C-alpha positions in Angstrom: 19.4 32.8 -73.5 21.8 30.2 -73.4 20.6 26.7 -72.3 22.9 24.8 -70.0 22.8 20.9 -70.3 22.8 19.4 -66.8 25.7 17.1 -66.5 25.4 13.7 -64.7 27.6 15.0 -61.8 25.2 18.0 -61.3 22.0 15.5 -61.3 23.9 13.4 -58.8 24.7 16.3 -56.6 21.0 17.7 -56.7 19.8 14.1 -55.9 22.2 14.0 -52.9 21.1 17.4 -51.7 17.4 16.4 -52.0 18.2 13.3 -50.1 20.0 15.1 -47.4 17.2 17.6 -47.0 14.7 14.7 -46.8 16.8 13.0 -44.1 17.0 16.3 -42.2 13.2 16.5 -42.3 12.7 12.9 -41.4 15.2 13.3 -38.5 13.5 16.6 -37.3 10.1 14.7 -37.4 11.6 11.6 -35.7 13.1 13.8 -33.0 9.7 15.7 -32.5 8.0 12.2 -32.2 10.5 10.9 -29.8 10.2 14.1 -27.6 6.3 13.7 -27.7 6.6 10.0 -26.6 8.9 10.9 -23.9 6.5 13.5 -22.4 3.3 11.8 -23.2 1.3 8.7 -22.1 1.2 6.3 -25.0 -2.3 4.9 -24.2 -4.3 8.2 -23.6 -2.1 10.8 -25.3 -2.0 12.8 -22.1 1.0 14.4 -20.6 2.9 11.9 -18.5 4.4 12.5 -14.9 7.7 13.9 -16.3 6.0 16.6 -18.2 3.5 17.4 -15.7 6.0 17.9 -13.0 7.9 20.3 -15.3 4.7 22.3 -16.0 3.9 22.4 -12.3 7.3 23.8 -11.3 6.9 26.5 -14.1 3.3 27.3 -12.8 4.7 27.5 -9.2 7.3 29.8 -10.3 4.7 32.1 -12.0 2.4 32.0 -9.1 5.2 33.3 -6.8 5.7 36.3 -9.1 1.8 37.3 -9.3 -0.9 37.1 -6.6 -2.4 33.9 -7.9 -3.0 30.3 -6.7 -2.4 26.8 -8.3 -4.3 23.7 -7.5 -3.4 20.2 -8.2 -6.1 17.3 -8.2 -4.9 13.7 -7.7 -7.6 11.4 -9.1 -7.5 7.6 -8.4 -10.1 5.3 -9.8 -12.0 3.2 -7.4 -12.5 -0.6 -8.2 -10.4 -0.3 -11.4 -8.5 -3.6 -10.4 -11.9 -5.4 -10.4 -12.4 -4.4 -14.2 -8.9 -5.4 -15.1 -9.2 -8.8 -13.3 -12.7 -9.7 -14.5 -12.6 -8.4 -18.0 -9.0 -8.3 -18.9 -6.4 -5.6 -19.6 -7.9 -4.6 -23.0 -11.2 -3.6 -21.1 -8.9 -1.9 -18.6 -7.2 0.2 -21.2 -10.6 1.2 -23.0 -11.8 2.3 -19.6 -8.7 4.5 -19.0 -9.2 6.1 -22.5 -12.7 6.7 -21.8 -11.9 8.4 -18.2 -9.3 10.5 -20.0 -11.7 11.7 -22.5 -14.2 12.6 -19.6 -11.5 14.5 -17.8 -10.8 16.6 -20.9 -14.5 17.4 -21.5 -14.9 18.5 -17.8 -11.8 20.5 -17.5 -11.3 24.1 -18.3 -9.4 24.8 -21.5 -6.4 26.3 -19.3 -6.1 23.1 -17.2 -3.5 20.6 -17.7 -4.5 16.8 -17.4 -1.9 14.0 -17.1 -1.8 10.3 -16.5 0.7 9.3 -14.0 0.3 5.6 -14.7 -2.0 2.7 -13.8 -5.4 4.3 -12.7 -3.9 7.6 -11.6 -4.7 11.0 -13.2 -3.6 14.4 -12.1 -5.1 17.9 -13.0 -3.4 21.2 -12.8 -5.4 24.4 -12.4 -3.3 27.4 -12.9 -3.6 31.2 -12.1 -6.6 31.0 -9.7 -7.9 34.0 -8.1 -7.4 33.7 -4.3 -11.0 35.0 -3.8 -12.7 32.5 -6.1 -10.1 29.5 -6.1 -12.1 27.3 -3.5 -15.3 27.7 -5.4 -13.8 27.1 -8.8 -11.9 23.8 -7.4 -15.0 22.6 -5.7 -17.1 23.0 -8.8 -14.4 21.2 -11.0 -14.0 18.3 -8.6 -17.8 17.7 -8.4 -18.0 17.8 -12.2 -15.1 15.3 -12.5 -16.7 12.9 -9.9 -20.1 13.0 -11.6 -18.8 12.5 -15.1 -16.5 9.6 -14.1 -19.4 7.9 -12.2 -21.7 7.8 -15.4 -22.0 4.2 -16.7 -19.7 3.3 -19.8 -20.1 0.3 -22.1 -17.0 -1.7 -22.5 -16.7 -5.1 -24.2 -20.3 -5.2 -24.2 -20.7 -4.8 -20.4 -22.2 -1.7 -18.8 -19.6 -0.6 -16.2 -19.5 2.0 -13.5 -16.4 3.2 -11.7 -16.0 6.1 -9.2 -12.9 8.1 -8.3 -11.3 9.3 -5.1 -9.8 12.9 -5.6 -7.3 14.7 -3.4 -6.7 18.5 -3.8 -4.0 20.7 -2.8 -4.4 24.4 -3.4 -1.2 26.6 -2.9 0.6 29.8 -4.0 4.2 29.9 -5.2 5.7 29.2 -1.9 5.2 25.3 -2.2 7.5 23.4 -4.5 5.9 21.1 -7.1 6.8 17.8 -5.3 5.2 19.2 -2.1 1.9 19.9 -3.9 1.8 16.5 -5.5 2.5 14.7 -2.1 -0.2 16.9 -0.4 -2.8 16.0 -3.2 -1.9 12.3 -2.8 -2.3 12.4 1.0 -5.7 14.1 0.5 -6.7 11.4 -2.1 -6.0 8.6 0.5 -8.1 10.5 3.0 -10.9 10.4 0.4 -10.5 6.7 -0.2 -10.5 6.1 3.8 -13.6 8.1 4.0 -15.7 6.0 1.7 -14.3 6.6 -1.8 -16.3 8.5 -4.7 -15.5 11.9 -3.1 -12.8 14.6 -2.9 -10.9 15.9 0.1 -8.9 19.1 0.2 -5.4 19.1 1.9 -5.4 21.3 5.1 -3.5 21.8 8.3 -4.9 18.6 10.0 -3.8 16.6 7.0 -0.5 18.3 6.8 0.1 17.4 10.4 -0.9 13.7 9.7 1.2 13.6 6.5 4.4 14.9 8.4 3.8 12.4 11.2 3.4 9.7 8.4 6.7 10.6 6.9 8.4 10.6 10.2 6.9 7.1 10.9 8.1 5.7 7.6 11.6 6.8 8.0 11.6 5.7 11.5 10.3 2.3 10.7 13.1 1.5 8.3 15.6 1.5 11.1 13.4 0.4 14.1 14.6 -3.2 14.1 18.3 -2.5 13.7 18.0 0.3 16.4 16.5 -2.2 18.8 13.1 -0.3 19.0 10.9 -3.2 18.1 9.9 -5.4 21.1 7.6 -8.4 21.5 4.9 -9.1 23.9 3.3 -12.5 24.2 -0.4 -13.5 24.8 -0.8 -17.0 26.2 -3.1 -19.5 24.5 -4.9 -22.1 26.7 -5.8 -25.6 25.9 -9.5 -25.9 27.0 -9.3 -29.6 27.6 -6.3 -29.6 29.9 -6.5 -26.2 31.1 -2.7 -25.5 30.7 -1.0 -22.9 28.6 0.1 -24.5 25.3 1.5 -21.6 23.5 1.7 -17.9 23.0 1.1 -15.5 20.0 3.8 -13.0 19.6 2.6 -9.3 19.2 5.0 -6.7 18.0 5.3 -3.2 19.6 7.3 -0.3 18.7 9.3 1.6 21.5 9.3 5.0 19.4 12.1 7.4 20.6 9.7 10.3 21.0 6.1 8.8 21.1 6.8 5.9 23.5 5.2 2.4 23.2 3.2 2.2 19.9 0.6 -0.6 19.3 0.6 -2.4 15.9 -2.5 -0.3 14.9 -0.3 2.9 14.8 2.3 1.6 12.4 1.6 -1.7 10.6 -0.6 -0.2 7.9 2.1 2.3 7.0 4.6 -0.6 7.1 2.6 -2.5 4.6 2.1 0.5 2.3 6.0 1.3 2.2 7.3 -2.2 2.2 8.9 -1.8 5.6 6.7 -4.7 6.6 9.3 -7.2 5.5 12.0 -5.8 7.9 9.4 -5.7 10.7 7.9 -9.1 10.0 11.3 -10.8 9.6 12.3 -9.4 13.0 9.2 -10.8 14.6 9.8 -14.3 13.1 13.4 -14.4 14.2 12.9 -13.0 17.7 9.9 -15.2 18.5 11.7 -18.3 17.5 14.7 -17.3 19.4 12.7 -16.5 22.5 10.8 -19.9 22.4 14.2 -21.7 22.0 15.5 -19.8 25.2 12.4 -20.7 27.2 12.7 -24.4 26.3 16.4 -24.4 27.0 15.9 -22.9 30.5 13.0 -25.4 31.2 10.5 -22.5 31.5 8.0 -24.1 29.1 7.2 -27.7 27.7 9.1 -29.0 24.7 5.9 -28.9 22.5 5.1 -25.3 23.4 4.1 -23.2 20.3 4.6 -19.5 19.2 2.3 -17.9 16.6 3.5 -15.0 14.4 1.3 -12.8 12.2 2.5 -12.7 8.6 1.2 -10.1 6.2 0.2 -10.7 2.7 3.0 -8.4 1.6 5.6 -10.6 3.2 4.7 -13.2 0.6 5.6 -10.9 -2.2 9.4 -10.9 -1.5 11.4 -14.0 -2.1 13.0 -14.4 1.3 10.2 -15.5 3.7 10.9 -19.1 3.5 14.6 -18.6 4.0 14.0 -16.4 7.0 11.7 -19.0 8.5 14.2 -21.8 7.9 17.0 -19.9 9.4 14.9 -18.9 12.4 14.0 -22.5 13.3 17.5 -23.8 12.5 19.1 -21.2 14.8 16.7 -21.5 17.6 16.6 -25.4 17.6 12.8 -25.4 17.2 10.9 -28.2 15.6 9.0 -26.7 12.6 5.6 -27.5 14.1 6.3 -25.2 17.1 6.1 -22.3 14.8 2.5 -21.1 13.7 2.2 -18.7 11.0 -1.1 -16.6 11.3 -2.4 -15.2 8.0 -5.6 -13.4 7.2 -8.3 -14.9 4.8 -7.4 -12.3 2.3 -3.8 -13.8 2.0 -5.3 -16.8 0.4 -6.8 -14.8 -2.4 -3.1 -13.7 -3.4 -1.7 -16.1 -5.8 2.0 -15.4 -4.9 1.2 -16.5 -1.5 -0.1 -20.0 -2.1 3.3 -21.6 -3.3 5.1 -20.1 -0.3 2.4 -21.4 2.1 2.6 -25.0 0.6 6.5 -24.8 0.9 6.4 -23.6 4.6 3.7 -26.4 5.2 6.0 -28.9 3.7 8.7 -27.7 6.1 6.4 -28.7 8.9 5.4 -25.1 9.9 1.7 -24.8 11.0 -0.5 -22.4 9.3 -3.5 -20.7 11.0 -6.3 -18.5 9.5 -6.7 -15.5 11.6 -10.1 -13.6 12.2 -12.0 -16.5 10.5 -15.4 -15.6 9.2 -14.7 -11.9 8.6 -13.1 -12.2 5.1 -13.3 -14.3 2.0 -13.0 -17.8 3.4 -15.1 -20.7 2.1 -15.0 -24.4 2.3 -13.1 -24.5 -0.9 -10.2 -22.5 0.4 -10.0 -24.5 3.8 -10.0 -27.7 1.7 -7.7 -26.7 -1.0 -4.8 -24.8 0.9 -2.6 -26.1 3.6 -4.3 -24.8 6.9 -3.9 -26.5 10.3 -5.7 -24.1 12.6 -8.7 -21.9 12.4 -9.1 -18.9 14.8 -12.5 -17.7 15.4 -12.8 -13.9 15.4 -13.6 -12.0 18.5 -16.7 -10.5 17.0 -18.4 -13.9 17.1 -17.0 -14.8 20.6 -18.5 -11.4 22.1 -22.0 -12.7 22.1 -21.6 -16.2 23.4 -24.0 -16.7 26.4 -26.6 -14.2 25.3 -26.6 -14.0 21.4 -28.1 -17.2 19.8 -26.7 -16.2 16.3 -23.2 -15.9 17.6 -23.5 -19.3 19.4 -24.7 -20.9 16.0 -21.9 -19.3 14.1 -19.2 -20.5 16.5 -20.8 -23.9 16.7 -20.9 -24.1 12.8 -17.2 -23.1 12.5 -16.2 -25.7 15.2 -18.2 -28.4 13.3 -16.5 -27.3 10.1 -13.0 -27.2 11.4 -13.2 -30.5 13.3 -14.7 -32.2 10.2 -11.7 -31.2 8.1 -9.2 -32.1 10.9 -8.4 -28.6 12.0 -7.8 -27.2 15.4 -10.1 -24.4 16.5 -9.0 -21.5 18.7 -11.3 -18.8 19.9 -9.9 -15.1 20.1 -11.0 -12.3 22.6 -12.2 -14.4 25.4 -13.1 -11.7 28.1 -15.4 -13.4 30.7 -16.2 -16.8 32.2 -19.6 -17.1 30.3 -17.6 -17.0 27.0 -15.0 -19.6 28.2 -17.7 -22.0 29.5 -19.6 -21.6 26.3 -16.6 -22.5 24.3 -15.6 -25.5 26.4 -19.3 -26.8 26.2 -19.2 -26.3 22.3 -15.8 -28.3 22.2 -13.6 -25.5 21.1 -9.8 -26.7 21.4 -8.1 -23.5 22.6 -8.6 -20.0 23.5 -6.9 -16.6 24.1 -8.1 -13.3 25.5 -7.9 -10.9 28.3 -9.6 -13.3 30.6 -6.6 -15.8 30.4 -3.9 -13.0 30.1 -3.3 -9.8 28.4 -0.1 -9.7 26.1 2.9 -9.6 28.6 6.7 -9.1 28.2 8.8 -12.4 27.7 10.0 -12.3 31.1 6.4 -12.9 32.6 5.8 -16.0 30.5 7.7 -18.6 32.6 5.5 -17.9 35.7 2.3 -18.1 33.6 3.3 -21.1 31.5 4.6 -23.9 33.9 5.9 -26.9 31.7 
């Protein structure tokens, strides 16, 4: 046959064609890689929240067409933060990879495991037979807990972590978001009940989750709707016997549930971030009320008001501004405002600078429930503290428990040696009051002196 000599143009054309094919292949590979990255966790290689939610929606639709159930397991590691803080983020990453591997080993081939971020993992179990679903899930949850609990060596350290697991089992009638929310609620219950366990979402949890949702949305607007009110508990000076100040305590006048105590809503406020709105309201209203009492001549001009401040309030940037404005608009001198913090707040780095700034303003700082948390001489000496409040659990035994008397005496000695005022909380009988006076305690509050009362009752209790 005839031979055809390839021209330079044809060579160039072929080279261009090959280059274009190569680009197309590279592009396809790049797109595939991008798609994988968008749907998978870069650390563990597991599906991420976005892909898991998509797969759960598909599984939910499938369950609605057949007579099967789906289960979602929400897994949160206990004490993961301790590993991160003590050994560093690299060790934390290694631990997460290790846990992901254990989850893969324990799960069934048909299960989908995902990492939602941080130390949260989720497992989807599909097409469960309604008759055996409960047993299959119990079995799997126990296997997962046992596997995660086994020691692992990381950076030369033998480490053990446990997990709290929440489970929701549903047919196709429930949407994906609802199943995740229910499993999350069950996981929080497992944490609350002691960790290293699993809980299954049921009617009782459903009712409490709905109540929580209602509380969350209501809290956001409670202060603007005028539903938050303050009551005040007098603080007595044990030397002079006169009322020297009050502690402001918030109550929620709920539109359907009536007057709620802080125990019913403060934890939810802290978890959802609504604590800033609630806390800022308390600071403004307490300062404003004290300003009015002083202007009306109802209390002495050096009367104080104490306000509880949550560690979460120090995370925002507006606490110092809120305090400054509240003092300015009420006409108080800064030392008339006492901010009460728990010992745990001193462990949060973000709070230290803010506390110093507030102290520089002249505001007083009190450690609440002293002796029940992390406090040490180091913290009392290092941080700007003016007042120590002895927790009621130590006041309880005064007069009949030598240990409580020794603890209270030691706290008083320590506080006074550091130039701090010491206030006893939870004083409920004369024996406790006499013991505190004899030990040299500065001030006290409790039901013996007065329960928390509305603002209108303070003038008759506290004569200037």
